[in-house]
N, C-alpha and C positions, 0 to 999 in steps of 0.2 A: 588542593582543590577538594571540595566535598559536594559534588553535584546532587541535586535533590529532585531533578526531573529531566525529561528528555522529549523533544519533539523532532522526529525524523522528517526531513524535508526533501521533496522531489520537485524539480523544476520542470515546468510544462510550457508548451507554446500556446495552447488554447485552454483557458480555464473552464469554459463550458463543456468542452469535449472531455477533458480530464475529470471534471466533476461527475459526469454521467458514468464514466467507466469506474471510478473509485466508489461511487455510490452503489453500483451493482456489486462490485467485488466485496466491499465492506458491509454490505447489507443495510445501509442507511445513509441518509444525506449528511452533509457536513454539519458539525455542531456550531461552528463559528466562522464569521468572516471578519477578522479583527481589523483589516484594512483592505483597501482596493488591491486586487491582484493576489490575495492570500485566502486560502480556505484551510480549516482545521477540523480534524476528527479527533475527539478526546476519548481515550480508552480508560483513563483513570484521572485522578487529579494531577498526576505527575507524568503522564506519558500520552503521546499521540502522534499523529501524522499531519504534516502540512503540505499543501500544494502551493507553489509560488510560480506565478506567471513570469517567465524569463525566457523569451524565445531564443536568445543567443546561447544559453546554457541548457536548454531543454533536451531531455533524453540522456543525461549523463549521471543520473542518480540511481542508487540502490537502497532499498529499505527491506529489512527483515522483520517479519511479524511472526511471533510464536503463537500458534493457535491450539485450542483445547483438543479438537478432533479433526486431524488433517483429512482423514478419509471422508468425513461428512462435508467438509469444505470443498473437497474436490468434486464430490457428487453434486453439490449445489452449483459450483462453477460450470460443470458439464451441462447441467440443466439450463443454465443461463447462456450457454454457448460461448463461454469465455475460455480462450485457448490457454493451455499451460503445458509445461514439460511433464514428462513422467517423473515420479518421485525418485530422488537419489538418496541413498542411505549413507549415514555417517555412524560412528560408534554410538552416538547418543540420540540422534534425531534423524528424521527423514525430511528432505528439503524439496520444494517444488518451486520452479521459477515461472513467473508470469511477466509479460511485458505490457505496459500501458500504451496508449496510442502514440506517445513520443518515444517509445522504446526504453523508458525507465524500467528498471527491474524491480519487481516486488517478489520477494522470496517468502514463501510460507514455510514455517518449520513446525513440526509436531512429532510426537513419539509414535 
């Protein structure tokens, strides 16, 4: 296999509620609605995040996004009132966990 792209997907119960939360966290609205029940944010031609409406599986997803400036993102999230854990350090990165309204985990990683 030789993958050439990646779309991380989180399952949500209510697409409108999830769209509002992810729009705030990601700093912009979705880039595409390829079909009913699906939203996409594109970070490059080859990578992005999808939200899929699936109430049965909602809340069971984890997505990790590496960001350029983790401290700046945390300040921005604090200003928006979006809750997050304190940063956890690994040998290479610091990680911060957020939970969307369905309790899907969104982990921000940065140096």
